[in-house]
C-alpha positions in Angstrom: -119.9 165.3 64.6 -118.0 168.3 63.1 -114.3 168.1 62.1 -112.0 170.9 60.9 -111.1 171.2 57.2 -108.0 173.1 56.2 -109.0 173.4 52.5 -111.6 175.9 51.2 -115.1 174.8 52.1 -118.6 175.9 52.9 -117.8 175.3 56.6 -116.4 172.8 59.1 -116.7 169.2 57.7 -120.0 167.7 59.0 -120.0 163.9 59.6 -122.8 161.5 60.7 -125.4 164.0 59.7 -128.1 161.4 59.0 -127.7 159.8 62.4 -127.6 163.2 64.2 -130.7 164.4 62.3 -132.7 161.2 63.1 -131.9 161.7 66.7 -132.9 165.3 66.6 -136.2 164.5 64.9 -136.9 161.8 67.5 -136.3 164.3 70.3 -138.3 167.1 68.7 -141.6 165.5 67.8 -143.1 168.9 67.3 -141.0 169.4 64.2 -141.8 166.4 62.0 -140.1 165.9 58.6 -143.4 164.7 57.2 -146.7 166.6 57.4 -150.0 165.3 56.2 -148.3 162.3 54.7 -145.9 164.4 52.6 -142.2 165.3 53.2 -141.6 168.9 54.2 -140.3 171.0 51.4 -138.6 174.4 51.7 -138.4 176.5 48.6 -135.3 178.7 48.6 -134.7 181.7 46.3 -132.8 185.0 46.5 -131.3 188.1 45.0 -128.7 190.7 45.7 -129.0 193.0 48.7 -128.6 196.1 46.6 -131.3 197.7 44.5 -131.3 196.8 40.8 -129.7 199.3 38.4 -133.1 199.8 36.9 -136.3 200.2 38.9 -138.1 197.9 36.5 -135.7 195.2 37.6 -136.9 195.6 41.2 -140.5 195.6 40.0 -140.1 192.2 38.3 -138.2 190.8 41.3 -141.3 191.7 43.4 -143.5 189.9 40.9 -141.2 186.9 40.9 -141.4 186.7 44.8 -145.2 187.0 44.7 -145.4 184.2 42.2 -143.3 181.9 44.4 -145.3 182.8 47.5 -148.6 182.0 45.7 -147.3 178.6 44.6 -146.0 177.8 48.0 -149.2 178.8 49.7 -151.3 176.6 47.3 -149.1 173.6 47.9 -148.3 173.9 51.6 -144.6 174.5 50.9 -142.4 176.7 53.2 -140.4 179.5 51.6 -137.2 181.4 52.3 -136.1 184.4 50.2 -132.5 185.3 50.9 -130.8 188.7 50.1 -127.6 188.3 52.2 -124.3 187.2 50.8 -123.2 184.6 53.3 -119.8 184.0 51.8 -117.9 186.8 50.0 -115.9 184.3 48.0 -119.0 182.8 46.5 -120.6 185.6 44.4 -123.1 185.3 41.6 -124.7 182.0 40.9 -122.4 180.3 43.5 -124.0 182.2 46.3 -126.9 179.6 46.4 -124.6 176.9 47.9 -123.8 178.5 51.3 -127.5 179.4 51.6 -128.7 175.9 50.9 -126.1 174.4 53.3 -126.9 176.8 56.1 -130.6 176.2 55.8 -130.1 172.4 55.6 -128.3 172.2 58.9 -130.4 174.9 60.6 -133.7 173.2 59.7 -133.3 169.4 60.2 -137.1 169.1 60.1 -137.0 169.9 56.4 -136.8 166.8 54.2 -136.2 168.6 50.8 -134.7 172.0 49.9 -135.8 173.3 46.6 -133.7 176.0 45.0 -135.2 178.2 42.3 -133.6 181.2 40.6 -135.2 184.6 41.1 -135.7 185.0 37.3 -137.8 181.8 37.2 -141.6 181.8 37.4 -144.1 179.1 38.2 -146.5 179.0 35.3 -148.5 175.9 36.1 -149.8 176.7 39.5 -151.7 173.5 39.9 -148.8 171.1 39.2 -147.4 169.3 42.2 -143.9 167.8 42.2 -144.3 164.0 42.3 -142.0 163.8 45.3 -142.7 160.1 46.0 -141.1 159.4 42.7 -137.7 160.3 44.2 -137.6 158.1 47.3 -134.3 156.5 46.2 -132.7 159.7 45.2 -131.1 162.7 46.9 -131.1 165.3 44.1 -133.6 166.1 41.5 -132.6 168.3 38.6 -133.9 169.0 35.1 -131.6 167.2 32.7 -131.0 164.5 30.1 -128.8 161.4 30.5 -127.7 161.4 26.9 -126.5 164.9 27.0 -124.7 164.3 30.3 -123.0 161.0 29.9 -122.7 160.5 26.2 -122.2 164.0 24.9 -120.8 165.7 28.0 -122.7 168.8 27.1 -122.5 172.0 29.2 -126.3 172.3 29.0 -127.0 168.7 30.1 -128.8 170.0 33.1 -129.9 173.2 34.8 -129.2 174.4 38.3 -131.8 177.1 38.0 -134.3 174.8 39.7 -133.3 171.7 41.7 -134.1 169.8 44.8 -131.7 168.4 47.4 -132.6 166.0 50.2 -131.5 167.0 53.7 -128.9 164.3 54.2 -125.2 163.6 54.5 -124.9 162.8 50.8 -126.1 166.3 49.9 -123.7 167.9 52.4 -120.8 165.9 50.8 -122.0 166.8 47.3 -121.9 170.6 48.1 -118.4 170.2 49.7 -117.2 168.7 46.4 -119.2 171.0 44.2 -118.0 174.3 45.7 -114.3 173.7 45.1 -114.5 175.5 41.7 -116.5 178.4 43.2 -114.3 180.8 45.0 -113.9 184.0 42.9 -110.6 185.0 41.6 -107.9 182.8 40.2 -109.4 179.6 41.3 -112.7 180.2 39.5 -110.9 181.4 36.3 -108.6 178.4 36.2 -111.6 176.1 36.9 -113.4 177.7 34.0 -110.6 176.7 31.6 -110.9 173.1 32.8 -114.7 173.1 32.3 -114.4 174.6 28.8 -111.9 172.0 27.8 -114.0 169.1 29.1 -117.6 170.1 28.3 -119.0 170.2 24.8 -120.1 173.6 23.6 -119.1 175.5 26.6 -117.7 179.1 25.9 -114.6 180.2 27.6 -115.5 182.0 30.8 -115.0 181.5 34.6 -116.4 178.5 36.4 -120.2 178.5 36.9 -122.1 176.3 39.3 -124.0 174.5 36.5 -120.9 173.5 34.6 -119.2 172.5 37.8 -122.0 170.1 38.7 -122.0 168.5 35.3 -118.3 168.0 35.4 -118.6 166.5 38.9 -121.2 164.1 37.9 -119.2 163.0 34.9 -115.8 162.8 36.5 -117.0 161.1 39.7 -120.0 159.3 38.2 -119.8 156.2 40.5 -119.8 158.4 43.6 -122.7 160.7 42.7 -124.8 159.8 39.7 -126.9 157.0 41.1 -128.5 159.4 43.7 -129.2 162.1 41.1 -132.6 162.0 39.3 -132.4 163.7 35.9 -136.0 164.8 35.4 -137.3 165.4 31.9 -140.9 164.2 32.1 -142.0 167.7 33.1 -140.3 171.1 33.0 -138.7 171.6 36.4 -136.7 174.1 34.4 -138.4 175.4 31.2 -136.6 177.8 28.8 -138.6 181.0 28.4 -138.0 181.7 24.8 -140.2 179.0 23.4 -142.9 179.4 26.1 -143.5 183.1 26.1 -142.7 184.0 22.5 -145.2 181.5 21.0 -148.0 183.6 22.5 -147.7 186.6 20.2 -151.1 188.1 21.2 -152.1 189.3 24.6 -155.0 187.0 25.3 -154.7 183.4 26.2 -157.3 180.9 27.4 -156.9 179.6 30.9 -156.8 176.1 29.7 -153.6 176.7 27.6 -151.1 173.9 28.3 -148.1 175.1 26.3 -146.5 176.8 29.3 -144.0 174.7 31.2 -144.3 174.1 35.0 -141.4 176.5 35.6 -140.5 179.2 33.0 -136.9 180.4 33.5 -135.8 183.7 31.9 -132.2 182.6 31.3 -130.0 185.3 29.7 -132.3 188.2 30.6 -130.7 189.8 33.7 -133.4 192.6 34.0 -131.9 193.7 37.3 -128.7 194.8 35.6 -130.6 197.0 33.0 -130.6 197.3 29.3 -127.7 195.7 27.4 -126.6 193.5 30.3 -128.3 190.3 29.2 -128.2 188.1 26.1 -131.6 189.4 24.9 -133.1 192.9 24.7 -134.6 194.1 27.9 -137.9 194.9 26.2 -138.3 191.4 24.9 -137.4 189.9 28.3 -139.8 192.1 30.3 -142.6 191.3 27.8 -142.0 187.6 28.3 -141.9 188.0 32.1 -145.1 190.0 32.1 -146.9 187.2 30.1 -145.5 184.5 32.4 -146.5 186.3 35.6 -150.0 187.2 34.4 -150.7 183.7 33.1 -149.8 182.3 36.5 -151.6 185.1 38.3 -154.8 184.4 36.4 -154.8 180.9 38.0 -154.7 182.5 41.4 -157.1 185.4 40.6 -159.6 182.9 39.1 -160.4 181.7 42.6 -161.5 185.2 43.4 -163.5 185.6 40.2 -161.0 187.8 38.4 -158.4 187.6 35.6 -156.0 190.0 33.9 -157.5 191.8 30.9 -154.7 190.4 28.8 -151.3 188.7 29.3 -149.6 192.1 28.9 -152.0 194.0 31.1 -151.7 194.6 34.9 -155.4 195.5 35.0 -158.0 192.9 36.0 -161.6 192.2 35.2 -164.4 190.1 36.7 -164.9 186.7 35.0 -168.0 185.6 36.9 -170.9 187.2 38.9 -171.0 187.4 42.6 -172.9 184.7 44.4 -175.0 184.6 47.6 -173.7 181.0 48.1 -170.0 181.4 47.6 -169.0 178.0 49.1 -170.9 176.2 46.2 -168.3 177.5 43.7 -165.1 177.3 45.9 -164.2 173.8 44.8 -165.0 174.6 41.1 -162.4 177.3 40.9 -159.9 176.1 43.4 -156.3 175.6 42.2 -155.8 172.0 43.6 -152.7 171.0 45.5 
């Protein structure tokens, strides 16, 4: 059932979505929400429709997309990469919300939607999200209870990589979350509220991450019980510690110091030199290492690897065999 909403929103208010979705799934058996005993997951990412200011930015966006496609192919996950701005009022990081909502209601067969920023790379290609762990939850986000509830920190969680269940709760959450998002005066005024209430937050306009943290704190009884703050693995891993610790080019395939997801927060390579919090050279070097480390796990199946973590060139790592099926399982990246 859809009702009108006179306030700013992501769209007409949707009610009874869980019941409507169950009915749809029952009537459309060819589109099950579970496949091979696992819930269907849709990975969602995106970037601006215009070219980057620097060609090197477009190059690393391409590498980021390839990395995500590789991970999804290995783990039987569907993927959507969006380049359209679906709501002019929701620019920047806020643009993920209209995309997630539209995909959620357009694909009722999808059980979980997984947002990941374009500047984040999968660096453990064999790791599989323990989705059964979240049966009683509707949102999974990398974060820490102490930082959120006790310290009210503006870095208590990260919205660079999170999962939302396809359900009424998620639609309601996005309706409440987006209130601080419209660009202009509303976003600037909301930013002042967030800075005043969240520990350590600089004074700038409202961002989606701070807004979610504030929402979970201010309306804890309504939302918090269905949000799983994941810290047992790196659904979001900060890039500085991961890529900088590997000063040399070469790294053994068994290295376990890279997180599951390496997120290049503060780099902004698409905007060119001087636009981010770190030097473009340092960021691109880290991205190259992260991409090649992940790519080695994919190329290993074919018998190749990069010559070094900073090299685009590859080399053979094993001899060809007249009995290739005997070595397939040995070098397969398991899902």
